[in-house]
VEXTOR-320036 format. One record per residue (C-alpha): residue in three letters; x, y, z. Coordinates in steps of 0.02 Angstrom, whole numbers, padded with zeros to 5 digits, always signed. Layout:
REM VEXTOR-320036
AlaXYZ/...
This chain:
REM VEXTOR-320036
Unk+00009+00007-00020/Unk+00084+00175-00035/Unk+00105+00298+00083/Unk-00056+00407+00159/Unk-00146+00336-00004/Unk-00306+00359+00068/Unk-00258+00522+00120/Unk-00227+00593-00051/Unk-00420+00572-00104/Unk-00463+00734-00032/Unk-00294+00836-00001/Unk-00246+00878-00180/Unk-00290+00871-00375/Unk-00190+00837-00517/Unk-00222+01024-00572/Unk-00175+01097-00407/Unk-00010+01012-00407/Unk+00010+01083-00598/Unk-00034+01228-00560/Unk+00086+01251-00415/Unk+00241+01164-00537/Unk+00204+01287-00688/Unk+00199+01426-00574/Unk+00354+01395-00478/Unk+00439+01379-00640/Unk+00371+01541-00686/Unk+00421+01632-00535/Unk+00569+01542-00466/Unk+00690+01481-00582/Unk+00805+01619-00696/Unk+00787+01651-00864/Unk+00970+01556-00888/Unk+00922+01377-00937/Unk+00735+01413-01011/Unk+00690+01405-01195/Unk+00727+01532-01295/Unk+00563+01618-01356/Unk+00476+01536-01511/Unk+00607+01456-01557/Unk+00654+01323-01410/Unk+00533+01191-01292/Unk+00579+01098-01147/Unk+00513+00942-01018/Unk+00474+01002-00837/Unk+00457+00878-00677/Unk+00480+00928-00505/Unk+00421+00836-00317/Unk+00311+00918-00223/Unk+00287+00895-00022/Unk+00109+00894+00034/Unk+00054+00893+00246/Unk-00101+00926+00339/Unk-00104+01099+00379/Unk-00037+01146+00566/Unk-00217+01152+00637/Unk-00269+00965+00567/Unk-00097+00867+00583/Unk-00154+00776+00713/Unk-00357+00743+00666/Unk-00505+00777+00782/Unk-00598+00880+00675/Unk-00734+00845+00520/Unk-00683+00982+00388/Unk-00636+00942+00235/Unk-00421+00914+00229/Unk-00326+01081+00216/Unk-00156+01056+00156/Unk+00018+01150+00124/Unk+00104+01097-00058/Unk+00277+01142-00086/Unk+00393+01114-00217/Unk+00550+01023-00150/Unk+00650+00991-00302/Unk+00633+01030-00490/Unk+00704+00985-00659/Unk+00689+01036-00852/Unk+00774+00942-00993/Unk+00771+00835-01144/Unk+00942+00773-01158/Unk+01069+00644-01126/Unk+01248+00593-01162/Unk+01317+00454-01268/Unk+01395+00323-01199/Unk+01563+00388-01258/Unk+01555+00529-01165/Unk+01527+00441-00995/Unk+01662+00482-00883/Unk+01761+00383-00710/Unk+01762+00539-00605/Unk+01552+00541-00598/Unk+01565+00734-00635/Unk+01465+00721-00778/Unk+01276+00717-00777/Unk+01249+00560-00904/Unk+01048+00564-00886/Unk+00966+00754-00898/Unk+00779+00714-00953/Unk+00676+00818-00830/Unk+00631+00678-00722/Unk+00789+00630-00685/Unk+00850+00797-00643/Unk+00704+00819-00543/Unk+00745+00655-00438/Unk+00920+00711-00408/Unk+00882+00858-00347/Unk+00744+00795-00234/Unk+00914+00700-00169/Unk+01004+00839-00139/Unk+00854+00913-00046/Unk+00857+00755+00054/Unk+01054+00775+00110/Unk+00998+00955+00169/Unk+00831+00893+00274/Unk+00960+00736+00364/Unk+01107+00883+00386/Unk+00942+00994+00480/Unk+00897+00808+00581/Unk+01066+00768+00629/Unk+01085+00968+00700/Unk+00916+00945+00793/Unk+00829+01064+00683/Unk+00655+01066+00603/Unk+00665+00943+00479/Unk+00541+00804+00377/Unk+00650+00674+00471/Unk+00609+00602+00648/Unk+00738+00489+00733/Unk+00709+00298+00703/Unk+00697+00138+00789/Unk+00856+00094+00764/Unk+01048+00217+00808/Unk+01093+00326+00664/Unk+00943+00280+00551/Unk+00800+00419+00525/Unk+00619+00400+00447/Unk+00520+00521+00368/Unk+00373+00606+00486/Unk+00202+00482+00468/Unk+00111+00658+00401/Unk+00205+00712+00245/Unk+00175+00653+00077/Unk+00273+00653-00091/Unk+00185+00685-00267/Unk+00293+00692-00423/Unk+00253+00799-00558/Unk+00307+00780-00769/Unk+00224+00893-00889/Unk+00223+00737-01025/Unk+00203+00555-01003/Unk+00385+00478-00966/Unk+00469+00407-01129/Unk+00501+00228-01150/Unk+00347+00102-01123/Unk+00207+00237-01047/Unk+00231+00306-01188/Unk+00162+00194-01314/Unk-00013+00211-01332/Unk-00158+00207-01455/Unk-00170+00327-01603/Unk-00332+00346-01687/Unk-00386+00410-01832/Unk-00499+00563-01775/Unk-00396+00647-01624/Unk-00457+00832-01597/Unk-00398+00831-01438/Unk-00255+00735-01432/Unk-00225+00775-01237/Unk-00377+00683-01209/Unk-00351+00498-01091/Unk-00351+00353-01161/Unk-00467+00237-01080/Unk-00457+00074-01013/Unk-00591-00039-01131/Unk-00474+00003-01319/Unk-00392-00152-01312/Unk-00575-00244-01299/Unk-00631-00200-01462/Unk-00539-00255-01598/Unk-00667-00156-01722/Unk-00581+00011-01680/Unk-00758+00066-01630/Unk-00771+00176-01463/Unk-00795+00344-01383/Unk-00697+00493-01361/Unk-00542+00554-01488/Unk-00340+00556-01489/Unk-00298+00624-01640/Unk-00202+00502-01775/Unk-00211+00619-01941/Unk-00202+00504-02120/Unk-00126+00666-02215/Unk-00004+00812-02200/Unk-00139+00920-02202/Unk-00216+00893-02049/Unk-00028+00905-01985/Unk-00015+01057-02023/Unk-00176+01139-01928/Unk-00109+01206-01774/Unk-00263+01271-01680/Unk-00283+01301-01519/Unk-00159+01233-01399/Unk-00299+01128-01315/Unk-00348+01080-01490/Unk-00189+01033-01583/Unk-00157+00935-01738/Unk+00016+00856-01779/Unk+00120+00943-01902/Unk+00268+00873-02025/Unk+00435+00985-01993/Unk+00570+01013-02116/Unk+00720+00885-02119/Unk+00610+00730-02046/Unk+00613+00588-02177/Unk+00456+00556-02247/Unk+00321+00459-02143/Unk+00392+00512-01979/Unk+00324+00669-01871/Unk+00335+00751-01708/Unk+00192+00800-01614/Unk+00188+00968-01540/Unk+00162+00918-01375/Unk+00265+00783-01368/Unk+00437+00764-01268/Unk+00614+00712-01242/Unk+00702+00771-01390/Unk+00783+00595-01412/Unk+00651+00499-01356/Unk+00482+00583-01406/Unk+00322+00499-01458/Unk+00333+00480-01662/Unk+00174+00465-01745/Unk+00201+00348-01896/Unk+00160+00334-02059/Unk-00038+00296-02050/Unk-00113+00157-02119/Unk-00302+00170-02143/Unk-00341-00037-02144/Unk-00416-00102-01995/Unk-00287-00193-01834/Unk-00311-00358-01807/Unk-00368-00433-01660/Unk-00185-00498-01621/Unk-00112-00307-01648/Unk-00237-00254-01553/Unk-00192-00377-01387/Unk-00023-00287-01380/Unk-00067-00128-01322/Unk-00201-00093-01184/Unk-00283+00052-01172/Unk-00456+00124-01251/Unk-00505+00221-01399/Unk-00637+00370-01410/Unk-00798+00343-01482/Unk-00824+00323-01678/Unk-00627+00324-01699/Unk-00535+00183-01773/Unk-00365+00134-01716/Unk-00235+00146-01832/Unk-00088+00147-01766/Unk+00022+00185-01601/Unk+00117+00342-01547/Unk+00311+00269-01547/Unk+00456+00306-01411/Unk+00610+00350-01487/Unk+00678+00251-01343/Unk+00767+00090-01401/Unk+00748-00097-01330/Unk+00884-00136-01215/Unk+01010-00274-01274/Unk+00947-00439-01215/Unk+00773-00396-01229/Unk+00650-00472-01375/Unk+00649-00312-01461/Unk+00493-00226-01558/Unk+00444-00316-01703/Unk+00420-00161-01836/Unk+00280-00219-01910/Unk+00130-00102-01965/Unk-00011-00045-01847/Unk-00021-00065-01675/Unk+00095-00208-01666/Unk+00255-00098-01700/Unk+00321-00104-01521/Unk+00320-00217-01386/Unk+00253-00176-01222/Unk+00333-00203-01048/Unk+00500-00182-01108/Unk+00659-00101-01045/Unk+00722+00044-01162/Unk+00861+00150-01162/Unk+00854+00336-01232/Unk+00934+00357-01395/Unk+01072+00467-01423/Unk+01102+00561-01578/Unk+01251+00427-01687/Unk+01306+00388-01478/Unk+01194+00232-01400/Unk+01153+00283-01239/Unk+01172+00177-01066/Unk+00999+00285-00985/Unk+00861+00179-00961/Unk+00699+00266-01020/Unk+00601+00370-00867/Unk+00465+00249-00858/Unk+00604+00141-00842/Unk+00676+00233-00713/Unk+00522+00284-00603/Unk+00464+00095-00600/Unk+00615+00065-00527/Unk+00596+00200-00392/Unk+00431+00134-00344/Unk+00505-00006-00283/Unk+00699+00056-00213/Unk+00627+00219-00153/Unk+00685+00394-00252/Unk+00845+00410-00119/Unk+00967+00308-00198/Unk+01075+00178-00126/Unk+01190+00312-00017/Unk+01046+00392+00096/Unk+00977+00206+00145/Unk+01113+00211+00238/Unk+01045+00356+00353/Unk+00863+00307+00332/Unk+00737+00157+00414/Unk+00640+00139+00257/Unk+00629+00211+00061/Unk+00573+00368+00013/Unk+00431+00335-00083/Unk+00317+00434-00214/Unk+00139+00431-00159/Unk+00071+00492-00336/Unk+00121+00543-00505/Unk+00048+00699-00601/Unk+00038+00709-00783/Unk+00021+00866-00872/Unk-00083+00876-01043/Unk-00009+00806-01178/Unk-00055+00634-01270/Unk-00103+00505-01133/Unk-00143+00324-01075/Unk-00199+00285-00891/Unk-00186+00100-00946/Unk-00011+00121-01013/Unk+00053+00229-00874/Unk-00006+00091-00744/Unk+00082-00039-00860/Unk+00246+00049-00869/Unk+00265+00114-00698/Unk+00182-00022-00572/Unk+00110-00159-00684/Unk+00276-00238-00743/Unk+00347-00249-00561/Unk+00175-00325-00483/Unk+00230-00472-00447/Unk+00396-00446-00361/Unk+00388-00544-00199/Unk+00531-00579-00047/Unk+00588-00396-00040/Unk+00685-00348+00114/Unk+00594-00267+00248/Unk+00538-00096+00222/Unk+00532-00101+00034/Unk+00376-00155-00068/Unk+00283-00136-00222/Unk+00199+00039-00221/Unk+00027+00066-00256/Unk+00055+00239-00313/Unk-00074+00341-00381/Unk-00063+00408-00552/Unk-00166+00569-00624/Unk-00154+00680-00754/Unk-00200+00847-00750/Unk-00284+00961-00905/Unk-00174+01099-00899/Unk-00037+01133-01014/Unk+00146+01172-00984/Unk+00152+01326-01074/Unk+00358+01286-01134/Unk+00293+01131-01200/Unk+00331+01089-01378/Unk+00131+01073-01399/Unk+00116+01265-01317/Unk+00268+01343-01399/Unk+00211+01271-01580/Unk+00043+01334-01555/Unk+00111+01532-01522/Unk+00234+01527-01646/Unk+00111+01476-01794/Unk+00212+01456-01960/Unk+00383+01514-01906/Unk+00514+01506-02061/Unk+00632+01418-01913/Unk+00630+01236-01860/Unk+00544+01224-01673/Unk+00707+01145-01559/Unk+00717+01061-01386/Unk+00820+01183-01246/Unk+01001+01134-01245/Unk+01011+01157-01046/Unk+00945+01089-00889/Unk+00889+01185-00748/Unk+00902+01081-00555/Unk+00840+01167-00413/Unk+00834+01127-00246/Unk+00730+01179-00096/Unk+00902+01207-00004/Unk+00976+01369+00076/Unk+01135+01368-00020/Unk+01135+01385-00230/Unk+00966+01319-00248/Unk+01014+01323-00438/Unk+01128+01241-00558/Unk+01102+01254-00769/Unk+01210+01117-00854/Unk+01219+01081-01046/Unk+01296+00929-01113/Unk+01305+00871-00937/Unk+01399+00996-00871/Unk+01381+01175-00810/Unk+01303+01291-00934/Unk+01464+01391-00987/Unk+01585+01270-00940/Unk+01767+01252-01064/Unk+01831+01113-01092/Unk+01974+01155-01018/Unk+01870+01211-00862/Unk+01806+01024-00867/Unk+01916+00961-00732/Unk+01887+01110-00609/Unk+01766+01084-00456/Unk+01679+01248-00514/Unk+01644+01140-00674/Unk+01529+01011-00591/Unk+01366+01008-00583/Unk+01277+01027-00384/Unk+01187+00852-00433/Unk+01323+00749-00534/Unk+01370+00585-00430/Unk+01514+00655-00367/Unk+01450+00808-00295/Unk+01302+00699-00214/Unk+01436+00603-00154/Unk+01532+00750-00083/Unk+01382+00809+00029/Unk+01344+00645+00095/Unk+01514+00617+00147/Unk+01491+00805+00245/Unk+01336+00766+00316/Unk+01433+00603+00398/Unk+01574+00706+00449/Unk+01450+00825+00533/Unk+01388+00661+00643/Unk+01493+00581+00789/Unk+01568+00405+00732/Unk+01463+00315+00883/Unk+01288+00382+00807/Unk+01324+00301+00633/Unk+01217+00173+00584/Unk+01293-00014+00586/Unk+01320-00013+00413/Unk+01428+00123+00415/Unk+01535+00108+00582/Unk+01582-00127+00529/Unk+01721-00073+00380/Unk+01814+00081+00312/Unk+01718+00128+00156/Unk+01819+00247+00042/Unk+01756+00249-00145/Unk+01561+00287-00223/Unk+01548+00107-00264/Unk+01605+00038-00076/Unk+01473+00146-00003/Unk+01352+00095-00120/Unk+01387-00086-00099/Unk+01373-00069+00080/Unk+01191-00007+00083/Unk+01151-00191+00110/Unk+00955-00197+00105/Unk+00928-00081-00036/Unk+01075-00180-00146/Unk+00978-00340-00111/Unk+00794-00248-00130/Unk+00875-00202-00309/Unk+00958-00370-00338/Unk+00761-00452-00306/Unk+00707-00321-00439/Unk+00831-00371-00576/Unk+00818-00568-00547/Unk+00614-00543-00533/Unk+00574-00386-00673/Unk+00714-00317-00751/Unk+00838-00438-00806/Unk+00902-00351-00941/Unk+00951-00181-00857/Unk+01099-00115-00909/Unk+01208-00068-00759/Unk+01375+00033-00780/Unk+01525-00071-00732/Unk+01616-00036-00571/Unk+01755+00063-00636/Unk+01625+00211-00665/Unk+01599+00210-00491/Unk+01756+00204-00388/Unk+01796+00384-00346/Unk+01813+00452-00187/
């Protein structure tokens, strides 16, 4: 059972979460790192802390739940680096998709809150039952927001013949209707004229862009530059029952399912692979996928895969698990206005792991609540395309990524190509040329936290032996590593792991 699931029904709405995140982006993030107006777009993700208002924290009244909602981390970004650019020094961001930036920024926030707890100051953590361990205050929840469907498995959704409202949720009974007739509408145009009618931000059509091969197009609201949903060329033929059975979801009334939105994320080596057949059978669903690079394959798993992993192992990672009694789980995931399938989201984030068992104490597959907001991110591809009408230049993804954490010192971090924006090749090895959410900097912050705690108050996992490298500290988090091993064996056996020599830095 997900933490606080019963409370989430009355504490917030998807639109409230989206509105809060959009306002935070607009008012708290600087111009630096944001898309160039009318030319660039980006994606947004965030973690929102939710807690009961002070006078309701202990219950005792029958009034509707009043809560405080606070953005504690935020990320933007659409890119990741290729395998050849990875570094063994831990000082580069391999994956700068918004969801990953938001999660790493969240880890920075958690480190700060643990530091406050160690100093006996006001914190989201309270002492656990064992020496040196902390646990989250019981009245707190965390909600994850993304302006767009996560790349990978969650983005493989049915494409329909008529889609005047491409952001309309795809409902469940589509897969049970082989004739392709049902109720509602998600756009799947059959000719280029439909693609060129931009309309309003809500009723977007698709548009072919210059320089894109024939038969391949990008939907204006579709996110990740290198793993966006790609509407294929459309065949008007009806799908077979077998093809329909490869997907779950639903079609609106009177619309015919003609294909699927395709994700640019490629199946990892060792997985069955996509069939490449025309129509809905093009993709295999439920598989692990990597984000594609431009000519240089990446080792970064899709955001769908990473969210599924966090839903079992928590968002805190291995390092912080040394100091925590329980993992830090997300209670809900909210998606902004975009092409969306509730069934695909549930399959990708929870369904693939639902039979995982024998996890160590404290770990479990969470019944995370998944909702969609009707509010569009105004710097999404869809919104920017609508504003610029038929501009002469091609719309491109913003090359920068922004990290923001609710910490008092240097909360902002703007990067490009995995390093602080503006860093020269000569300066790359300097301390100033490290993102504050890179592996090595988060490790340094973790070590700084440990140095502020007397060793006799350290947890057993850190007192039992001398640890030096990042790899040694991660491997010493035994419960986390056991949970990760169980998850790989039972659900994610083909997960790409970086070789140990990429984690030997100190």
